[in-house]
C-alpha positions in Angstrom: 24.4 -12.6 7.1 20.6 -12.8 6.9 20.1 -15.5 4.4 17.3 -17.1 6.4 15.0 -14.2 5.4 15.6 -14.3 1.6 12.3 -16.2 1.2 10.5 -13.2 2.8 11.6 -10.8 0.1 10.0 -12.0 -3.1 6.3 -12.1 -2.5 6.0 -8.8 -0.6 5.5 -6.2 -3.3 3.6 -7.8 -6.1 -0.1 -7.9 -5.0 0.2 -4.7 -3.0 1.7 -2.6 -5.7 -0.6 -4.0 -8.4 -3.7 -3.4 -6.3 -2.6 0.2 -5.6 -1.7 1.0 -9.2 -5.0 -0.5 -10.4 -6.9 1.7 -8.0 -4.8 4.8 -9.0 -5.6 4.3 -12.7 -9.4 4.3 -12.3 -9.3 7.3 -9.8 -7.2 9.2 -12.4 -9.8 8.4 -15.1 -12.5 9.8 -12.8 -10.5 12.9 -11.7 -11.0 11.9 -8.0 -8.3 14.1 -6.6 -8.5 13.1 -2.9 -8.2 9.3 -3.7 -5.4 10.1 -6.2 -3.4 11.7 -3.5 -4.1 8.9 -1.0 -3.2 6.3 -3.6 0.1 8.1 -4.4 1.1 8.1 -0.7 0.1 4.4 -0.5 2.3 3.5 -3.4 5.2 5.4 -1.9 4.8 3.5 1.5 4.5 0.2 -0.3 7.8 0.8 -2.1 9.3 1.9 1.2 8.2 -1.4 2.8 9.6 -3.3 -0.2 12.9 -1.5 0.2 13.0 -2.3 4.0 12.3 -6.0 3.3 15.1 -6.3 0.7 17.7 -4.1 2.4 17.0 -5.4 5.9 15.5 -2.2 7.3 12.9 -3.3 9.9 12.0 0.3 10.7 10.7 0.9 7.2 8.6 -2.2 7.4 7.2 -0.9 10.7 6.3 2.4 8.9 4.4 0.3 6.3 2.6 -1.6 9.1 1.5 1.6 10.7 0.4 3.0 7.4 -1.9 0.0 6.8 -4.0 1.2 9.7 -4.4 4.6 8.1 -5.1 3.0 4.7 -7.8 0.8 6.2 -9.4 3.9 7.8 -9.3 5.7 4.5 -11.0 2.9 2.7 -13.7 2.6 5.4 -14.4 6.3 4.8 -14.7 5.7 1.0 -17.2 2.8 1.7 -19.2 5.1 4.0 -19.0 7.9 1.4 -20.5 5.8 -1.4 -23.1 4.1 0.8 -24.0 7.5 2.1 -23.5 6.7 5.8 -23.5 9.4 8.4 -24.9 12.2 6.2 -22.3 11.7 3.4 -23.5 11.9 -0.2 -22.0 10.1 -3.1 -23.1 13.0 -5.3 -21.1 15.6 -3.4 -17.8 17.0 -4.7 -15.9 16.0 -1.5 -13.5 13.6 -3.3 -12.7 16.3 -6.0 -11.9 19.0 -3.4 -15.0 20.9 -4.7 -13.1 22.0 -7.8 -15.0 19.8 -10.3 -18.2 17.9 -10.7 -16.5 14.7 -11.8 -17.7 11.4 -10.3 -16.3 7.9 -10.3 -15.2 6.6 -13.7 -17.4 3.6 -13.1 -20.6 5.8 -13.0 -20.5 5.9 -16.8 -18.3 3.0 -17.7 -19.5 0.2 -15.4 -20.5 -3.2 -16.7 -23.4 -3.0 -19.1 -23.6 0.8 -18.9 -24.8 2.7 -22.0 -24.0 6.4 -22.1 -26.4 8.7 -24.0 -26.1 12.4 -24.6 -29.2 14.5 -25.3 -29.0 18.1 -26.6 -30.5 20.7 -24.3 -30.4 23.5 -26.8 -34.2 23.9 -26.5 -33.9 25.0 -22.8 -33.2 28.6 -22.2 -29.8 29.3 -20.8 -28.5 25.8 -21.5 -27.6 26.2 -25.2 -24.7 24.1 -26.4 -24.9 21.9 -23.4 -25.7 18.2 -23.3 -27.5 16.0 -20.8 -25.8 12.8 -20.2 -27.8 9.8 -19.1 -26.5 6.3 -18.2 -28.7 3.3 -18.5 -28.5 -0.5 -18.5 -25.8 -0.7 -15.8 -25.6 -4.3 -14.5 -24.1 -3.0 -11.2 -24.4 0.5 -9.7 -21.1 2.3 -9.6 -21.1 2.9 -5.9 -21.1 -0.8 -5.3 -18.1 -1.2 -7.5 -16.3 1.4 -5.5 -17.3 -0.3 -2.3 -15.9 -3.6 -3.6 -12.7 -1.8 -4.6 -12.2 -0.4 -1.1 -13.2 -3.7 0.6 -10.5 -5.4 -1.5 -8.0 -2.8 -0.5 -8.8 -3.4 3.2 -8.3 -7.1 2.7 -5.0 -6.6 1.0 -3.9 -4.1 3.7 -4.7 -6.6 6.5 -2.7 -9.3 4.7 0.1 -6.8 4.3 0.0 -5.9 8.0 0.3 -9.6 9.1 3.1 -10.2 6.6 5.0 -7.1 7.7 4.7 -8.2 11.4 6.0 -11.6 10.4 9.0 -10.2 8.5 9.9 -7.8 11.3 9.8 -10.7 13.8 12.0 -12.9 11.6 14.5 -10.1 11.2 14.5 -9.4 15.0 15.1 -13.1 15.8 18.0 -13.3 13.4 19.5 -10.1 14.8 19.2 -11.4 18.4 20.8 -14.7 17.4 23.6 -13.0 15.6 24.2 -10.8 18.6 24.3 -13.9 20.9 27.2 -15.5 19.1 29.2 -12.3 19.2 28.6 -11.2 15.6 28.6 -7.6 16.5 31.4 -7.6 19.2 34.6 -5.9 18.3 36.5 -8.9 19.8 35.3 -12.5 19.9 34.0 -14.0 23.2 36.8 -16.4 23.3 40.4 -15.2 23.0 43.5 -17.3 22.9 46.7 -15.7 24.1 49.2 -17.0 21.7 52.8 -16.8 22.7 55.4 -15.4 20.3 56.9 -18.0 17.9 60.4 -17.5 19.2 59.3 -18.1 22.8 57.6 -21.3 21.8 60.7 -22.4 20.0 62.9 -21.8 23.1 60.6 -23.8 25.3 60.7 -26.7 22.8 64.5 -26.5 22.7 64.8 -26.6 26.5 
């Protein structure tokens, strides 16, 4: 019925799902609860878009296309957060819902970073605590997060264009199928066949 769109099905999920899962893993490692929730919703919508592509459900693909606008907006916010634009601070607990002091996983595990712990037992009131310092990072963690979000925006824009293309192909196929009477209960042309015995009588006469 819709064989012309089979080529649309295969490439849709791979880069989008992998990018979302990769982002989710590192946000989990950093206990970034707000990004974790956003990534979870993103993965669900990507799966929904995949299902719509394979099962010929243009509405699901439209939902994915609309979500890409939300996803782009979210990642722009993340970029502004780490670049401290508009009064935002990368050291705030906004992304952890103010329930923990965790930061991005990359803040201590970035390329070239060396993590050192120094005992603070000599300071009154801070016994059994350690001071953690990170040195030697080749790239500051906020720039890694900015690159992550920028890549997500790029992927989302590609996904939006591809989703629009798939929906347009499905719509064209549906219109063409309607035009030839594919969904009519009776065909456009109908031949009134006479009963066999009546034809036989006419031949005999």
